[in-house]
N, C-alpha and C positions, 0 to 999 in steps of 0.2 A: 504494499500499500504506500503511495507517494507521501512524503512528509510535506509540511507546510512550506518548507524552504526549497523544495524541488521546483524547477521552472515550469511554467505552463506552456502548452504548445497549441498551435492551430494547424489543422490538416485541411489540405486542398486537393480536390480530385481533378487533375489537369487533363482536359480533353476526354474524360471518362476512361483514361488509359492508365494513369499512374497516380499514386498518392504522394504528395509533397507535404512534409511536416516541417513547420518553422517555429522556433521559439518566439513566443509573444513579445512584441516590442523590438525585436532584433532588426527587422528590415521594414519599418512602417510604410514607406512609400511603395515598395514592391508588394507588400501584403495587401495594401489598399486596392491594388489593381487585380487581386485574385479573390476578392470578397464574393464575387458571384458564384464561385465554385467551392466555397468552404463547406465542409461536411463535419458531422459530429464526431465520427470515429473512422478508423480504417488503418490497416497495417501499412506503415510508410514504406515506400520504395526509396525515397530520399529523405533524409532528415537533416535539417540545418540548425545548428545550435551555437551558442556563445561559448567561447573558450576563455583563455586568459585575456584580461582587458588591457595589459600593458606589455606586449612582447618587445624585446630589444631590437629596434630597427635603426639602421644608419642610412642616411640619404647621402649619395655622392652627387653633388650638383653638377660635376663636370660631365659625367656620361649618363646621368639619370638612371643608373643602376642601383637597385635597392638591395641590401644585403641583410640577412638575418643572422644573429648570433646564436648559433645552435650547433649540434653535432651532426647534422645531416650532410650528405655528400652533394655538392653542387654538380648538376648534370648538364644543364643548358643555361647559358647566361642570358640570352635575349631571344625573343621571337619577332620583335620589331625595334626600331632604333631607340625608343624610350621605354622598352618593356623591362620587366623585372625578373628576378631569378626564379627558376623552377627547381625544386629540391625533392629528391626521392629517397625513400627508405623502404624497408621490407613491409609490404602490405599497405603503403600509403604514399602520397606525394603531396607537396605544398606548392602553392602559388603565392607570391608576395606582391601586393598591389596597393600603392598609395595609402600606407598606414595600417594595413590589415594583412594578416597571414591566413590563407584559406587552406586548411589541412583536410585532405580528401582521402577517404578510405571507402571500401565498398558500402554504398548506401548511406554514407554520412559525409557532411561538410561541417567542420568546426572552424568558426571564425575567431581568430585571436586578434585583438585590437579593434580598430574602428571598421565596421562593415561599410562597403561602398555599394549601395543599392544598384546603380546601373551596371557595375562590373558583375555583380551576382546575376542580374537578369540578362544581360546581353552577352556575356562572355562564358559564364560557368554553366548556367541552367541547360542550355540547349545541348551541348555535348554530353553532359551528365545524363540528361533525359534520354538521349539517343543511345547511350550505352545500354539502357534498359529496354527501350522501345523497339529498336531495330531487330533484335533477336525475336521479337514478338510479331514482326511484320509490319509495324507502324513506324512513323517517323515524325519528328518536329522539324518544321521547315521555316526558313526565312522568306516570307512572301506575303503578299496581300491577297484578299479574297472577298468576293461579294456573292450574294444570292440573288439570282434573277429568275423570277417565276419558278421558284422551288429548286433551281439548279445552282450548284456552286461553281463559280468562275475563279480559277486560281491564277494569280498574277505573280510571276517570278522574275528574278533578275536583280541587279545590284542598284538600279536607279529608276525612279519614276513610279514606284508601286503606290505610295500613298496618294500622290496627286491623281493617279488614275482611279483609285478607290474613291476619292472625293468626287471626281467627275462622274463616275458611275452612280454614286449615291445621290448626286444632284439630279440624275435622271430617274431616280426612283428605286434603285437597287438597295437591298438590305446588306448590313454589315456582317462580315465574318472575321476579317483581319486586315491590318495595314502593316504588320511587322512579322508576327509569328503565328503559326497555325499548326494543328496536328492533322496528319493524314492517317487514315485507318486502313487495315487490310481489306475491308470491303469497299474501299473507294469512296469514303466520305471525308469531308473537311470539317474539323471541330475548332471553334474559336479558342484562342488563348486568353485574351482579356478584352473587355469592352473599351479600354482606354486606347486612344490614338496618340501617336507620337508626331507632333507637328513642329515645324520650324519656320523660319522667315520665308523660305521659298513658297511654302503652302499659303501663307497669309498674303504674299505678293500676288499669287495667281488667283487666290479666292478671297478677296478683301472682305467679303460678307462674313467670313468665318470669325473674324475678330469680335464682332458684336455678339454673334451666336455663341461662341465659346466663352466669352467673358461679359456677361450682361451688366455686371456691377461696374459702373464708370471708374471707380478707384482702382479696381483690379485690371481693368482694360488699359488705364494709363500706365500701370506698372509693366504690363505685357508689352506695351509699345516701347517703353524704355528698355526692356530686355531685348526686344528686337533690334533696337539701335545698337546695343552692345554686340549683338550677333553680327550685324552688318559691319561694325567696326572691326570685329575679329576677322572677317573675311577680307578686309581691306589690307591686312598685313600680309604682303606677298613675299617678303624676303625669306631666305632660308637660314639667316643667322639665329643664334640661340634666343634672343629677345623676341624676335618676330614669331618664331615657332611657338614659344611658350605663351605669348599673348594670344596668338590665333587659337591654340588648343584650349586655353583657359576660357576665352569669351565664347567661342562657338560650341564647345562641348558642354559647358555648363548651362548655357541657355537651352540647348537641345534637350538635355536629359532632365533638367530640373524645372525649367520655366514653362514649357509649352506642351503640356499633356492634358487631355480632357476626354470624357466619355463621348463615344460616337453619337449618342442621342441628344447631346446638348446642342450642337449646331444643326442636327437633322432629327428633330423630335418625332417625325413620322416613321423613321427607320426602326427596324428591330434587329436583334441578333439571334438567329436561330440556334438551337442547341448543336445541330449538325445539318449537313446538306450533302447530297450526292455530287461528286465532282463529275461534271460533263464536259468542261472546257478548260484547257490550260494554255496560257499565253506567257511565253518567255520574252521579256523585254531586253533588247540589245541595242547598242549604240550604232546609228547609222544615220547619215545626213539625208537619206530619202525620206519623203513625207509619209508618215503613218502607214507603211506598207505591211500587211499581215500575210505571211506565207505559211503553208502547211509544214508540220514537222512531226517526227515520230516520238512516241513516249519514251523510247530508248534514248534518243538524242537529248531530250529534256532531262531525263534522269542522270545521264552521263555528265551534263554540264553542271546541274545543281549539286550532285553528290561530290563531284571533284572540287567545286567552289567551296563547299563546306569543309571538305577534307584539308584543303590548303589553309583554311582559316582556323580549324579546330583539331586538326590531326595530331598536334603535339600532345593533346590531352590523352588520346588513345596510346601514344608512345609512352608517355609518363606512366599511365596505368599499367602497361605491359612491363615496363621496367620495374615497377613496384610489385609485380606478381599478381595484379588484379585482373579480373575478367574484362575483356575488351572487344571492340569491333574493328573491322577494317573497311577500306574503301569499297571493296566488292560487295560487302554485306549492305552498306548504305545505298549503293547504286541499285542493288536488287530490291530492297525494300521500297525505295522511291518508285522504281518502275512498276512494281506490283500495285502500289496505291493509285497510280494514275493511268494504268493500262487501259481502262474502259473509257477514258476521256478523249475528246477530240483535241489534238495538240497543234499549236501554231507558235511561230516566232513573230514578234511585233518589232519592227524597226523604229527606233526613236532618234530624234536629234540629240546632239550633245546637250547636257544639262544647262549650260550657261546660255544657250540660245532658244531654249524651249519657251513657249508661251502657253497661256491657258488654252488658246485655240488648238494648239498641237494635241493637248491632252483630250480636248472635246472631240477632235476628229477621230482619234483612236478609240475613244469610249463609244462613239457612234458606231464605228465599225464592229466593235466587240458586241454591242447590243444586237446588231444585225446578224452576226455570226451565231449568237446564242439563240436569237429568235424571240427576244422578249422586249417589251416596250416599257415595262415597269416592274418593280420588285413584287415578290409574292406577298 
């Protein structure tokens, strides 16, 4: 029987596929986005809890490498220029990130120090979830999705997903995802969270969003100020240390902390289905041709998306393997992805470079997608 001093936990059923248990109060912003799928009980597949509150961390301002005073063997120093060390030991590995140490073992994440909600949500959760989901034939993907007349339309690719979701919702589509979604073995798309990630580009293309997302004039003024900082961050084009740090500070902070809202705040008539059968998949790729949509095979889409995910997160599987933990490989990810979308009609959508896109460009592709799907409004 737990003692009064034991921490309390909240359990979330993600996509109807796995249970995530988080210690109460540990990641409040992240947990707020998961309130819709909170359940009373369930055996956790992944448990996230608080560890030591003051790990000994040294910051080296010259190369931005963070070191932990511990007995673990350093294996990899960096995975990108300003990344932090990865440390491995028998049965577990650690990731050090901006004041926190994330100790990962099978089914557990223990956070020592200060947790960083965006890092947990955008860097750790997806690869850890896929270590569990892929062997079951499901997968968590980086993609947007809407429902049109009861059919899920999946939007994949590195750029343009959210703006295209907004364009389709403006035409009556229902919301499924703008960032992450779950795909099931029986070919269904399941939402991750009702919260959308918006930044300055979206408010420039869809200025009506500002009043819809932030009806309180005081909050709206603060958001405008945040967007000014965001634009200022993008104005620092140099590659010297000061420019890079200012650009990262201003743009990343505003993106992750300042501009998130529920999908039904700006679109009160939209709804978020619990799941929807995937009938169409569109992979967005950069090309200066105007809104041309061409057929593709589900194998091509699965190859592109699984490889992209592996390039970004493959180091976690490598670390798990070195630590002697169960892991997956690229072939397993590719196979699970292909099986989830094999019943869908697949296309590639050519888009202009991000810096020259206009709202009209998104509207044109959204109209073509609506025609392909055969729907005029959301279900």
